[in-house]
Backbone as numpy.savetxt, mean C-alpha at the origin, in Angstrom:
# Nx Ny Nz CAx CAy CAz Cx Cy Cz
-3.30 0.92 -14.52 -4.16 -0.22 -14.23 -4.54 -0.22 -12.77
-5.79 -0.48 -12.50 -6.30 -0.48 -11.14 -6.52 -1.91 -10.69
-6.01 -2.26 -9.51 -6.15 -3.61 -8.99 -7.58 -3.85 -8.55
-8.15 -4.97 -8.99 -9.52 -5.32 -8.61 -9.55 -6.77 -8.21
-10.03 -7.06 -7.02 -10.09 -8.44 -6.54 -11.41 -9.05 -6.94
-11.36 -10.23 -7.56 -12.58 -10.88 -8.01 -13.06 -11.92 -7.03
-12.17 -12.72 -6.47 -12.59 -13.80 -5.58 -11.43 -14.25 -4.74
-11.72 -14.81 -3.57 -10.72 -15.40 -2.71 -10.91 -16.91 -2.73
-9.84 -17.62 -3.09 -9.94 -19.07 -3.20 -9.71 -19.71 -1.85
-9.99 -21.01 -1.77 -9.79 -21.76 -0.55 -8.34 -21.68 -0.11
-8.12 -21.45 1.17 -6.76 -21.38 1.69 -6.39 -20.02 2.20
-7.15 -18.99 1.86 -6.93 -17.66 2.42 -5.87 -16.88 1.71
-4.67 -17.44 1.51 -3.59 -16.67 0.90 -3.69 -16.68 -0.62
-4.27 -17.72 -1.20 -4.40 -17.78 -2.66 -5.68 -17.09 -3.06
-5.59 -16.15 -4.01 -6.77 -15.41 -4.45 -6.74 -15.28 -5.96
-7.82 -14.76 -6.51 -7.85 -14.45 -7.93 -8.04 -12.96 -8.10
-7.22 -12.36 -8.95 -7.35 -10.94 -9.22 -8.12 -10.76 -10.51
-9.15 -9.92 -10.49 -9.84 -9.56 -11.71 -8.99 -8.54 -12.45
-8.56 -8.84 -13.66 -7.66 -7.98 -14.41 -8.47 -7.07 -15.30
-8.20 -5.79 -15.19 -8.88 -4.80 -16.01 -7.86 -4.10 -16.89
-8.25 -3.85 -18.12 -7.37 -3.10 -18.99 -6.18 -3.88 -19.48
-6.26 -5.21 -19.51 -5.15 -6.03 -19.97 -5.06 -6.05 -21.48
-4.17 -6.88 -21.99 -3.98 -6.97 -23.43 -5.23 -7.55 -24.07
-5.63 -7.05 -25.25 -6.78 -7.63 -25.94 -6.54 -9.11 -26.21
-7.60 -9.86 -26.10 -7.51 -11.27 -26.41 -7.31 -12.16 -25.21
-7.09 -11.61 -24.03 -6.95 -12.44 -22.83 -8.30 -13.05 -22.50
-8.32 -14.32 -22.25 -9.56 -15.00 -21.87 -9.50 -15.38 -20.42
-10.63 -15.84 -19.88 -10.68 -16.21 -18.47 -9.77 -17.39 -18.22
-9.08 -17.35 -17.08 -8.17 -18.44 -16.70 -8.97 -19.66 -16.31
-8.40 -20.82 -16.53 -9.07 -22.08 -16.17 -8.70 -22.45 -14.76
-9.30 -21.81 -13.76 -9.06 -22.13 -12.35 -9.97 -23.25 -11.90
-9.98 -23.52 -10.60 -10.83 -24.56 -10.03 -12.28 -24.16 -10.18
-13.16 -25.16 -10.19 -14.58 -24.88 -10.36 -15.11 -24.03 -9.24
-14.62 -24.26 -8.02 -15.09 -23.47 -6.89 -14.69 -22.02 -7.05
-13.51 -21.77 -7.62 -13.07 -20.40 -7.83 -13.95 -19.71 -8.87
-14.28 -20.44 -9.97 -15.15 -19.84 -10.98 -16.51 -19.53 -10.40
-16.99 -20.41 -9.55 -18.29 -20.18 -8.94 -18.25 -18.96 -8.04
-17.15 -18.78 -7.33 -17.04 -17.62 -6.45 -17.01 -16.34 -7.24
-16.31 -16.37 -8.38 -16.26 -15.18 -9.23 -17.65 -14.86 -9.76
-18.35 -15.89 -10.23 -19.69 -15.67 -10.75 -20.62 -15.12 -9.69
-20.50 -15.67 -8.49 -21.37 -15.22 -7.40 -21.09 -13.79 -7.01
-19.85 -13.35 -7.16 -19.52 -11.99 -6.77 -20.06 -10.96 -7.73
-20.42 -11.40 -8.94 -20.92 -10.46 -9.93 -19.81 -9.70 -10.62
-18.55 -10.06 -10.38 -17.43 -9.35 -10.98 -17.19 -9.87 -12.38
-16.88 -8.95 -13.30 -16.54 -9.32 -14.66 -15.07 -9.03 -14.85
-14.35 -10.00 -15.38 -12.92 -9.82 -15.54 -12.46 -10.57 -16.76
-11.26 -10.21 -17.21 -10.72 -10.84 -18.39 -9.89 -12.06 -18.06
-9.27 -12.08 -16.90 -8.39 -13.19 -16.58 -8.25 -13.30 -15.08
-8.34 -14.52 -14.55 -8.14 -14.74 -13.13 -6.67 -15.08 -12.90
-6.04 -14.34 -12.01 -4.60 -14.49 -11.79 -4.36 -14.97 -10.37
-3.91 -16.24 -10.18 -3.63 -16.70 -8.82 -2.41 -16.02 -8.25
-2.46 -15.69 -6.96 -1.35 -15.03 -6.30 -1.11 -15.68 -4.94
0.03 -15.39 -4.36 0.32 -15.81 -3.00 0.90 -14.64 -2.24
0.74 -14.64 -0.93 1.33 -13.62 -0.07 2.73 -14.08 0.33
3.79 -13.38 -0.08 5.13 -13.81 0.33 5.30 -13.71 1.84
6.12 -14.59 2.43 6.39 -14.46 3.87 6.99 -13.11 4.18
6.51 -12.46 5.22 7.00 -11.12 5.58 8.38 -11.23 6.21
9.32 -10.39 5.77 10.62 -10.38 6.43 10.48 -9.93 7.88
11.49 -10.22 8.67 11.47 -9.80 10.06 11.43 -8.28 10.14
10.63 -7.71 11.03 10.57 -6.25 11.13 11.90 -5.66 11.56
12.14 -4.45 11.09 13.35 -3.73 11.47 13.18 -3.19 12.89
14.12 -3.45 13.75 14.05 -2.99 15.13 15.11 -1.92 15.34
14.68 -0.77 15.82 15.59 0.34 16.07 15.67 0.56 17.57
16.84 0.47 18.18 16.93 0.70 19.62 16.56 2.12 19.96
15.87 2.34 21.09 15.49 3.70 21.46 16.71 4.57 21.69
16.62 5.79 21.19 17.73 6.72 21.36 17.55 7.52 22.64
18.63 7.81 23.35 18.49 8.64 24.55 18.04 10.04 24.20
17.26 10.65 25.06 16.76 12.00 24.81 16.65 12.75 26.12
17.02 14.00 26.06 16.86 14.87 27.23 15.71 15.84 27.04
14.99 15.67 25.92 13.89 16.58 25.62 12.65 16.17 26.41
12.13 17.07 27.20 10.90 16.80 27.95 9.70 17.18 27.11
8.79 16.28 26.94 7.59 16.53 26.15 6.45 15.76 26.81
5.70 16.39 27.72 4.67 15.66 28.46 3.64 15.00 27.57
3.38 15.59 26.38 2.36 15.01 25.51 2.83 13.70 24.89
4.14 13.50 24.81 4.66 12.32 24.15 5.44 11.40 25.07
5.94 11.90 26.18 6.90 11.15 26.97 6.30 9.91 27.63
5.00 9.91 27.88 4.39 8.80 28.61 4.04 7.67 27.65
4.62 6.50 27.91 4.19 5.27 27.25 4.26 5.35 25.73
5.37 5.85 25.20 5.51 5.90 23.75 5.66 4.50 23.18
4.93 4.15 22.12 5.04 2.81 21.53 6.45 2.54 21.04
6.85 1.30 21.11 8.15 0.91 20.58 9.32 1.32 21.43
9.08 1.88 22.62 10.16 2.31 23.46 10.93 3.49 22.92
10.31 4.27 22.04 11.00 5.39 21.42 11.03 6.60 22.34
12.11 7.37 22.23 12.15 8.65 22.91 11.29 9.66 22.15
10.84 10.73 22.79 10.05 11.75 22.09 10.76 12.30 20.87
12.08 12.50 20.96 12.82 13.06 19.83 12.79 12.13 18.63
13.02 10.83 18.86 13.01 9.88 17.76 11.61 9.76 17.17
10.61 9.68 18.04 9.24 9.57 17.56 8.87 10.75 16.68
9.15 11.96 17.12 8.80 13.16 16.37 9.53 13.20 15.04
10.76 12.69 15.01 11.57 12.75 13.80 11.13 11.76 12.74
10.64 10.59 13.17 10.41 9.52 12.20 8.96 9.19 11.94
8.02 9.74 12.69 6.61 9.52 12.38 6.24 10.38 11.19
5.57 9.77 10.22 5.15 10.47 9.00 3.93 11.31 9.30
4.13 12.63 9.48 3.02 13.50 9.88 1.97 13.57 8.78
0.71 13.50 9.19 -0.39 13.66 8.23 -0.50 15.12 7.85
-0.87 15.37 6.62 -1.01 16.74 6.16 -0.99 16.80 4.66
-0.90 18.01 4.10 -0.85 18.13 2.63 0.30 17.31 2.06
0.01 16.57 1.01 1.02 15.67 0.45 2.13 16.42 -0.27
1.79 17.52 -0.91 2.76 18.21 -1.73 3.09 19.57 -1.16
4.36 19.94 -1.16 4.84 21.24 -0.70 5.51 21.91 -1.89
4.97 23.04 -2.33 5.50 23.73 -3.51 5.59 22.80 -4.72
4.60 21.93 -4.85 4.53 21.05 -6.00 5.43 19.84 -5.95
6.17 19.65 -4.84 7.08 18.51 -4.73 6.60 17.58 -3.63
6.89 16.29 -3.76 6.48 15.36 -2.70 7.05 15.76 -1.35
6.25 15.59 -0.31 6.69 15.95 1.03 7.83 15.03 1.48
8.60 15.50 2.44 9.82 14.81 2.83 9.49 13.63 3.74
10.13 12.51 3.48 10.06 11.34 4.34 11.43 11.16 4.98
11.45 10.94 6.28 12.69 10.73 7.00 12.77 9.27 7.42
13.57 8.48 6.67 13.72 7.07 7.02 14.42 6.91 8.36
14.04 5.90 9.15 12.96 4.93 8.93 11.62 5.52 9.33
10.54 4.92 8.82 9.19 5.33 9.18 8.59 4.35 10.17
7.69 4.86 10.99 7.01 4.04 11.99 5.74 3.46 11.38
5.57 2.14 11.50 4.38 1.49 10.98 3.72 0.69 12.10
2.44 0.39 11.91 1.66 -0.34 12.91 0.99 -1.53 12.25
1.07 -2.68 12.90 0.43 -3.91 12.41 -0.72 -4.28 13.33
-1.88 -4.52 12.74 -3.06 -4.86 13.54 -2.90 -6.22 14.19
-3.37 -6.33 15.42 -3.31 -7.59 16.17 -4.70 -8.14 16.48
-5.74 -7.48 16.00 -7.12 -7.92 16.23 -7.77 -8.20 14.88
-8.79 -9.08 14.84 -9.38 -9.45 13.55 -10.19 -8.35 12.91
-10.68 -7.41 13.68 -11.40 -6.26 13.14 -10.85 -5.02 13.82
-10.17 -4.18 13.05 -9.48 -3.02 13.62 -10.42 -1.82 13.65
-10.79 -1.32 14.84 -11.70 -0.18 14.90 -10.99 1.12 14.55
-11.66 1.99 13.82 -11.13 3.28 13.42 -11.97 4.37 14.06
-11.31 5.29 14.77 -11.99 6.36 15.47 -11.63 7.71 14.84
-12.57 8.64 14.87 -12.32 9.97 14.32 -11.44 10.81 15.23
-11.38 10.47 16.51 -10.55 11.21 17.47 -10.24 10.30 18.64
-9.13 10.54 19.33 -8.82 9.73 20.52 -9.95 9.83 21.54
-10.38 8.68 22.05 -11.42 8.68 23.07 -12.81 8.89 22.55
-13.01 8.87 21.24 -14.37 9.00 20.70 -15.24 7.88 21.25
-16.53 8.14 21.46 -17.38 7.13 22.12 -17.54 5.85 21.32
-17.43 5.89 20.01 -17.59 4.68 19.20 -16.78 4.84 17.91
-16.35 3.71 17.33 -15.59 3.80 16.07 -16.48 4.25 14.92
-15.87 4.94 13.98 -16.61 5.38 12.80 -16.67 4.29 11.73
-15.70 3.38 11.77 -15.67 2.25 10.84 -14.63 1.25 11.34
-14.35 0.24 10.54 -13.36 -0.75 10.93 -12.72 -1.33 9.67
-11.57 -1.99 9.87 -10.87 -2.66 8.77 -10.66 -4.13 9.15
-10.88 -5.02 8.20 -10.69 -6.45 8.44 -9.20 -6.77 8.49
-8.82 -7.67 9.38 -7.45 -8.14 9.50 -7.45 -9.66 9.65
-6.87 -10.42 8.70 -6.17 -9.93 7.51 -7.12 -9.27 6.51
-6.51 -8.60 5.51 -7.33 -7.90 4.54 -7.95 -8.88 3.55
-8.61 -8.36 2.52 -9.36 -9.20 1.60 -8.46 -10.11 0.77
-7.14 -9.91 0.80 -6.22 -10.81 0.11 -5.57 -11.81 1.04
-5.89 -11.73 2.33 -5.27 -12.62 3.29 -3.97 -12.10 3.85
-3.64 -10.83 3.59 -2.40 -10.23 4.10 -2.68 -9.48 5.39
-1.68 -9.46 6.28 -1.81 -8.72 7.53 -2.05 -7.23 7.25
-2.84 -6.62 8.11 -3.15 -5.20 7.97 -2.03 -4.37 8.58
-1.33 -3.63 7.73 -0.21 -2.79 8.15 -0.51 -1.35 7.73
-0.30 -0.41 8.65 -0.62 1.00 8.41 0.60 1.88 8.66
0.62 3.05 8.02 1.70 4.02 8.20 1.29 5.01 9.28
2.08 5.09 10.34 1.74 5.89 11.51 1.99 7.37 11.24
1.04 8.21 11.69 1.14 9.66 11.50 1.10 10.45 12.81
0.78 9.81 13.92 0.73 10.56 15.18 0.46 9.66 16.36
0.55 10.25 17.55 0.38 9.47 18.78 -0.11 10.36 19.91
-1.02 9.80 20.69 -1.37 10.32 22.01 -1.39 9.12 22.95
-1.15 9.32 24.22 -1.11 8.17 25.13 -2.32 7.26 24.94
-2.04 6.01 24.61 -3.10 5.02 24.41 -3.69 4.99 23.02
-3.26 5.88 22.13 -3.85 5.98 20.80 -2.77 6.18 19.74
-2.99 5.55 18.57 -2.12 5.71 17.41 -2.94 6.31 16.28
-2.39 7.33 15.61 -3.00 7.85 14.39 -2.24 7.30 13.18
-2.97 6.92 12.13 -2.30 6.33 10.97 -3.09 6.63 9.70
-2.35 6.66 8.59 -3.01 6.63 7.29 -3.71 5.29 7.14
-4.91 5.30 6.56 -5.67 4.07 6.36 -6.05 3.94 4.88
-6.07 2.70 4.35 -6.36 2.50 2.93 -7.84 2.54 2.61
-8.42 3.74 2.69 -9.83 3.95 2.38 -9.96 5.28 1.63
-11.10 5.46 0.99 -11.41 6.77 0.40 -11.92 7.70 1.49
-11.68 9.02 1.36 -10.85 9.68 0.35 -9.37 9.46 0.60
-8.56 9.67 -0.44 -7.13 9.46 -0.32 -6.53 10.28 0.81
-5.52 9.72 1.44 -4.80 10.32 2.57 -5.66 10.43 3.83
-6.68 9.57 3.92 -7.49 9.53 5.14 -6.65 9.01 6.31
-6.89 9.56 7.49 -6.26 9.06 8.71 -7.34 8.68 9.71
-6.95 7.87 10.68 -7.87 7.47 11.74 -7.07 7.26 13.02
-7.76 7.31 14.16 -7.15 7.01 15.46 -7.54 5.60 15.85
-6.57 4.87 16.40 -6.75 3.45 16.71 -6.22 3.19 18.11
-6.92 2.41 18.94 -6.37 2.07 20.26 -5.00 1.41 20.14
-4.04 1.91 20.90 -2.67 1.40 20.80 -2.59 -0.10 21.13
-3.49 -0.58 21.98 -3.48 -1.98 22.35 -3.85 -2.92 21.22
-4.40 -2.39 20.13 -4.79 -3.21 18.98 -3.69 -3.29 17.92
-2.51 -2.72 18.22 -1.45 -2.61 17.23 -0.10 -2.97 17.83
0.83 -3.40 16.99 2.23 -3.49 17.36 3.01 -2.53 16.47
4.10 -1.98 17.01 4.88 -0.96 16.31 6.18 -1.57 15.78
6.51 -1.24 14.54 7.80 -1.62 13.95 8.23 -0.50 13.00
9.26 -0.77 12.21 9.85 0.29 11.41 10.19 -0.21 10.01
10.11 0.68 9.03 10.53 0.37 7.67 11.62 1.37 7.27
12.74 0.88 6.72 13.87 1.77 6.45 13.86 2.39 5.05
12.79 2.18 4.29 12.77 2.61 2.89 11.57 3.49 2.60
11.63 4.21 1.50 10.44 4.86 0.96 10.57 4.96 -0.56
9.44 5.14 -1.21 9.35 5.18 -2.66 8.85 6.54 -3.09
9.47 7.11 -4.13 9.01 8.37 -4.72 8.72 8.12 -6.20
7.50 8.44 -6.62 7.10 8.32 -8.02 6.93 9.73 -8.58
7.64 10.03 -9.65 7.49 11.30 -10.36 6.68 11.04 -11.62
5.48 11.62 -11.68 4.63 11.40 -12.85 5.16 12.12 -14.08
5.73 13.32 -13.91 6.24 14.07 -15.06 7.47 13.38 -15.66
8.34 12.85 -14.79 9.53 12.15 -15.28 9.25 10.70 -15.61
8.10 10.19 -15.15 7.72 8.78 -15.34 8.81 7.86 -14.80
9.16 8.11 -13.55 10.19 7.31 -12.88 9.73 6.94 -11.48
10.27 5.85 -10.97 10.12 5.44 -9.57 11.51 5.33 -8.99
11.70 5.94 -7.80 12.99 5.88 -7.11 12.78 5.29 -5.73
13.58 4.30 -5.39 13.54 3.67 -4.08 14.67 4.24 -3.22
14.32 4.67 -2.01 15.29 5.22 -1.07 15.45 4.26 0.11
16.67 4.09 0.56 16.97 3.31 1.76 17.78 4.20 2.70
17.23 4.40 3.91 17.88 5.30 4.87 18.18 6.65 4.23
17.19 7.14 3.46 17.19 8.47 2.85 18.14 8.62 1.67
18.76 7.54 1.21 19.65 7.60 0.05 19.02 6.83 -1.10
19.02 7.38 -2.32 18.47 6.63 -3.46 19.32 5.41 -3.77
18.66 4.25 -3.89 19.39 3.01 -4.14 18.92 2.30 -5.41
17.80 2.74 -5.99 17.30 2.07 -7.18 16.33 3.00 -7.89
16.37 3.02 -9.22 15.46 3.85 -10.00 15.07 3.10 -11.26
13.85 3.33 -11.73 13.36 2.65 -12.93 12.35 3.54 -13.65
12.28 3.47 -14.97 11.17 4.12 -15.68 9.88 3.37 -15.41
8.76 4.07 -15.48 7.46 3.47 -15.21 6.44 3.96 -16.23
5.27 3.33 -16.19 4.13 3.77 -16.99 2.99 4.10 -16.04
2.80 5.39 -15.72 1.68 5.76 -14.85 0.39 5.91 -15.64
-0.62 6.48 -15.00 -1.94 6.57 -15.59 -2.02 7.42 -16.83
-2.90 7.00 -17.75 -3.16 7.77 -18.96 -3.89 9.05 -18.61
-3.91 10.05 -19.51 -4.61 11.32 -19.21 -6.07 11.13 -18.81
-6.71 10.10 -19.32 -8.13 9.87 -18.98 -8.31 9.20 -17.63
-7.23 8.65 -17.07 -7.30 7.97 -15.77 -5.98 8.17 -15.03
-5.68 9.41 -14.64 -4.37 9.72 -14.07 -4.12 9.05 -12.73
-2.85 8.78 -12.46 -2.44 8.28 -11.16 -2.59 9.39 -10.14
-3.25 9.15 -9.01 -3.43 10.23 -8.02 -2.11 10.58 -7.35
-1.95 11.86 -7.01 -0.77 12.32 -6.28 -1.09 12.38 -4.79
-0.04 12.27 -3.97 -0.24 12.37 -2.54 0.73 11.49 -1.76
0.47 11.41 -0.46 1.27 10.59 0.45 0.51 9.31 0.75
1.10 8.18 0.37 0.45 6.90 0.51 1.44 5.90 1.13
1.07 4.64 1.15 1.98 3.60 1.63 1.63 2.28 0.97
2.57 1.33 1.02 2.34 0.00 0.48 1.49 -0.78 1.48
0.27 -1.09 1.09 -0.65 -1.78 2.00 -0.39 -3.28 2.04
0.02 -3.86 0.92 0.30 -5.30 0.88 1.16 -5.58 -0.35
1.82 -6.74 -0.33 2.65 -7.19 -1.44 2.23 -8.61 -1.78
1.95 -8.88 -3.06 1.55 -10.22 -3.47 2.45 -10.70 -4.61
2.73 -11.99 -4.60 3.50 -12.62 -5.65 2.55 -13.43 -6.53
2.60 -13.21 -7.82 1.70 -13.90 -8.74 2.37 -15.15 -9.27
1.61 -16.23 -9.34 2.19 -17.51 -9.74 2.41 -17.60 -11.24
1.77 -16.74 -12.02 2.00 -16.69 -13.47 2.64 -15.34 -13.78
3.97 -15.26 -13.83 4.63 -13.97 -14.03 4.40 -13.37 -15.40
3.80 -14.14 -16.33 3.52 -13.61 -17.66 2.18 -12.93 -17.77
1.44 -12.80 -16.65 0.12 -12.17 -16.72 0.25 -10.65 -16.79
-0.89 -9.96 -16.87 -0.86 -8.51 -17.08 -0.30 -7.75 -15.90
-0.23 -8.36 -14.70 0.35 -7.70 -13.54 1.85 -7.96 -13.40
2.39 -8.92 -14.18 3.77 -9.29 -13.99 3.95 -10.20 -12.78
5.18 -10.33 -12.26 5.43 -11.30 -11.19 5.01 -10.84 -9.80
4.89 -9.53 -9.57 4.51 -9.00 -8.26 3.54 -7.83 -8.44
2.68 -7.65 -7.43 1.81 -6.48 -7.36 1.81 -5.97 -5.93
1.97 -4.66 -5.79 1.92 -4.03 -4.48 0.71 -3.11 -4.45
-0.25 -3.44 -3.59 -1.40 -2.56 -3.42 -1.02 -1.39 -2.55
-1.43 -0.19 -2.91 -1.14 0.99 -2.10 -2.40 1.47 -1.40
-2.24 2.48 -0.56 -3.39 3.07 0.13 -4.11 4.09 -0.73
-3.66 4.26 -1.98 -4.29 5.22 -2.89 -5.45 4.58 -3.65
-6.40 5.42 -4.03 -7.53 4.98 -4.84 -7.68 5.92 -6.03
-8.13 5.34 -7.14 -8.32 6.11 -8.36 -9.38 7.20 -8.16
-9.12 8.38 -8.72 -10.12 9.44 -8.73 -11.00 9.37 -9.98
-10.74 8.39 -10.83 -11.53 8.17 -12.04 -12.47 6.98 -11.88
-11.94 5.88 -11.35 -12.71 4.64 -11.20 -13.03 4.42 -9.73
-14.31 4.54 -9.39 -14.73 4.25 -8.02 -15.16 2.80 -7.87
-15.36 2.13 -8.98 -15.58 0.69 -9.02 -14.98 0.22 -10.33
-14.16 -0.82 -10.27 -13.45 -1.24 -11.48 -13.30 -2.75 -11.49
-13.96 -3.40 -12.47 -13.85 -4.84 -12.63 -14.10 -5.60 -11.32
-15.09 -5.16 -10.56 -15.45 -5.85 -9.33 -14.68 -5.41 -8.10
-13.73 -4.50 -8.26 -12.93 -4.02 -7.14 -13.20 -2.55 -6.85
-12.54 -2.00 -5.81 -12.82 -0.63 -5.37 -12.00 0.44 -6.06
-11.23 0.09 -7.09 -10.40 1.09 -7.76 -9.14 1.42 -7.00
-8.58 0.44 -6.27 -7.35 0.66 -5.52 -6.17 0.70 -6.47
-5.26 1.65 -6.24 -4.12 1.85 -7.12 -2.98 0.94 -6.69
-2.35 0.29 -7.66 -1.26 -0.61 -7.37 0.03 -0.21 -8.08
1.12 -0.81 -7.65 2.41 -0.73 -8.33 2.74 -2.16 -8.72
2.89 -2.43 -10.01 3.04 -3.83 -10.44 3.80 -3.91 -11.75
4.04 -5.15 -12.18 4.73 -5.37 -13.44 3.77 -5.31 -14.61
4.19 -5.81 -15.76 3.36 -5.73 -16.95 3.82 -6.78 -17.96
2.88 -7.22 -18.80 3.27 -8.06 -19.95 3.28 -7.23 -21.23
3.29 -5.90 -21.08 3.40 -4.98 -22.21 4.59 -4.04 -21.97
5.80 -4.55 -22.01 6.96 -3.72 -21.65 7.15 -2.52 -22.54
6.57 -2.52 -23.73 6.75 -1.39 -24.64 6.03 -0.12 -24.17
5.12 -0.23 -23.20 4.43 0.98 -22.72 5.21 1.69 -21.63
6.25 1.06 -21.08 7.02 1.70 -20.01 7.63 3.01 -20.53
7.49 4.04 -19.74 7.95 5.37 -20.14 6.86 6.24 -20.72
5.65 5.69 -20.88 4.52 6.47 -21.39 3.40 6.49 -20.36
2.41 7.35 -20.58 1.23 7.40 -19.72 0.22 6.41 -20.30
0.12 5.22 -19.69 -0.59 4.14 -20.37 -1.58 3.38 -19.52
-1.58 3.54 -18.19 -2.37 2.65 -17.34 -3.73 3.26 -17.00
-4.52 2.47 -16.25 -5.80 2.96 -15.74 -5.63 3.69 -14.40
-4.41 3.98 -14.01 -4.14 4.69 -12.76 -3.04 4.07 -11.94
-2.77 2.77 -12.14 -1.66 2.12 -11.45 -0.33 2.56 -12.04
0.74 2.16 -11.36 2.09 2.45 -11.82 2.70 1.13 -12.28
2.93 1.02 -13.58 3.50 -0.20 -14.15 5.02 -0.10 -14.21
5.69 -1.16 -13.81 7.14 -1.25 -13.85 7.56 -2.39 -14.77
8.78 -2.33 -15.32 9.31 -3.54 -15.98 9.33 -4.69 -14.98
9.17 -5.90 -15.46 9.06 -7.03 -14.55 10.29 -7.24 -13.68
11.47 -6.98 -14.22 12.67 -7.12 -13.38 12.70 -6.06 -12.30
12.15 -4.88 -12.58 12.15 -3.79 -11.61 11.15 -4.04 -10.48
9.94 -4.50 -10.82 8.97 -4.76 -9.75 9.44 -5.91 -8.88
10.15 -6.88 -9.47 10.70 -7.98 -8.68 11.73 -7.47 -7.69
12.60 -6.58 -8.15 13.64 -6.03 -7.27 13.03 -5.23 -6.12
12.05 -4.38 -6.43 11.46 -3.52 -5.41 10.61 -4.32 -4.44
9.76 -5.21 -4.96 8.83 -5.95 -4.11 9.57 -6.89 -3.16
10.71 -7.43 -3.57 11.46 -8.32 -2.71 12.33 -7.55 -1.70
12.45 -6.25 -1.89 13.34 -5.45 -1.05 12.62 -4.79 0.11
11.38 -4.35 -0.11 10.70 -3.52 0.86 9.72 -4.32 1.72
9.17 -3.64 2.73 8.17 -4.21 3.63 6.83 -3.51 3.46
5.72 -4.19 3.77 4.43 -3.48 3.83 4.52 -2.33 4.83
3.81 -1.24 4.52 3.89 -0.03 5.33 4.85 1.00 4.77
5.68 0.62 3.80 6.66 1.53 3.21 5.96 2.75 2.60
6.38 3.97 2.95 5.74 5.17 2.38 5.92 5.24 0.86
4.90 5.74 0.18 4.93 5.97 -1.26 4.49 7.42 -1.50
5.41 8.23 -1.99 5.11 9.63 -2.31 4.94 9.74 -3.83
3.78 10.17 -4.29 3.51 10.33 -5.72 3.33 11.81 -6.00
4.20 12.36 -6.84 4.15 13.78 -7.15 4.01 14.04 -8.64
3.70 15.26 -9.00 3.49 15.58 -10.42 4.77 15.52 -11.23
């Protein structure tokens, strides 16, 4: 299932999700008149409007800088977060091919993440480029803070994965527009095994069967991250109690039910499909499993999806 946003309701944090591929017979939700008008105006067609809220973000993980005797002129000056070159090199998620010999690339917890501090985050193709190639709104279209997974650094500039097409896109961002923090976890999804495993400080701490994309709409593989986490007020809806939007996008649906075809990790009201290839590209979890994972991790958490 691919997450598609239909409308943003008054208040910023409360929104309606356009549900695609849900159970037959779902009808449109009876929301406020202004919400229905917004959906109609957007031109989005959906089966059910699902109100959600953005959970309060836990306090960021702070890692004290480690002493280092390694001299590295390219990194030693003004490293974000007070990190030594050795720690930075070890924990920044390097951009590159997602899969090595058919297996997800290695993540070394904790990972470095960046949170936007400006309302429109400029994205540059290279450090010092004369003008940005594009920008990202902060907060995002769901009202959540814009958090990115860091992949590199040059003095005054941060490189990060960004949630745009094509998948695994990176951009350079002025360091002054970001704050640096850390996430101690990462997620690995195995499509062949149809499982999701959560790692904390590089040790597996939780695993669950999942329902990834059907053969006609496969879940994309690669290195991604959790872009936002939302809690749904009706846990019996087709998304379950929580939905986590990732930086991945469907390679089948470039537009889906009024949204951009962004791939999510979420619950389901069809628990019998868990363990099979059943979704439109999202990763469906049992509702108790998505609750456990979504309440445990932070936005920016790496997500490795392999065959």
